[in-house]
N, C-alpha and C positions, 0 to 999 in steps of 0.2 A: 408583360413578362415574356422573355425570349424563349421560354421552354414550358411545356405543359406540366401541371402539378399532379399528374396521374400516379406517379410513383412515390408520393408522400415523402418519407424521410430519406429516400435514396438519393435525393438531389439537394439535401440540406447544405452540403459543402459548397454549393454554388452561391448561397446567400451569406455564408460565414467563411470568409477566406482563410481563417486560421485553422480550420478543420482539415485533417489529412484525408486523402482519398481512400485510404485503407485502414485496417486496424492491425497492421503488422506489429506495432509496438506492444499492443495488448497481448497478441499471440506470443511474441517473444518473452514477455513477462511471465506468461503461464507455463512456458516450456520447462523451466528448471524444476518447479514443483511436480510436474507430471512425470518427468524423468526420474526424480527421486522416489516418487510413489511407486513407479514401475520397478525400480531397483530394490525397493523394500517390500515388494509384494503386497502393497496396500497397508492400511493402518492396523487392521485387526480388531479395532474397537471404534465405535462411533464417536465417543468422546475424544479420542486421540486424533481422529480425522478432523473434527471441528477445531480442536486446538491448533493443529498444524495449519489448517486453512487460515485461521485468524492470525497466527504468527507470521505466515508468509505475506498476508495482506498488509499487515502493519509494517513489516520490514521493507516490503516493496514500495509502500507509500513513502517511507523515510528516504529510500534510495532515489525515488523520483523527485523528491524535494531537495536533492543534493546534500543529504546528511549521510554520515558514515553509519550504516545499519548496526554494526557491532558496538560502536560507541553509544549510539542511540539506545540500544537494548541494555547495555551496562548501566547507563544513567538512569533509565526507567526502573530497572531492578534494584539499583541502589536506593532510589527514592522509596520503593516499596519496602525495602529492608529497614530504612530509617523510620518508617511509620509502623513498625511492628508486623511486617508481612502483609499489610493491606495496601490496596491500590490508592494512589493519590486521588483526591477529590477537588472539585472546584478549580480555583486558580492554580493550585499545584498540578492538577491534571492538564490544564490548558497549556502549561509550559511544554508538555510533551506532544502537542499537536504539531506535526512537522511544518505546517504552513505558518505556525505562530512562533517558531523558534527564534529566540533573540540572537544577535550576532555573536555573543559570547558562547552560546550553546552550539552555534554553527561552527565556530572556530575549533571547538573541542571535538 
């Protein structure tokens, strides 16, 4: 091995050439929600903070998988409305996993 293993995970990128040297993409992804939170003076309630964090995580995941977040959200909420206000389950839910989206859903 050309380098010592004293630093543990700090040199992982040397073994895995696809890993970036920094986490700037993750930090940029968190910037918008932080700015929104600061502009809104926080959530005011724990449940709303959890809901906002979940929503931002889901929509950011959709965007990272090259899906239109607004169309993705509209399709999911339409599926919930079709099922009487309940979240899809099983195969119906699998359709909404960004990495499992079919080409027809991606085109929409």
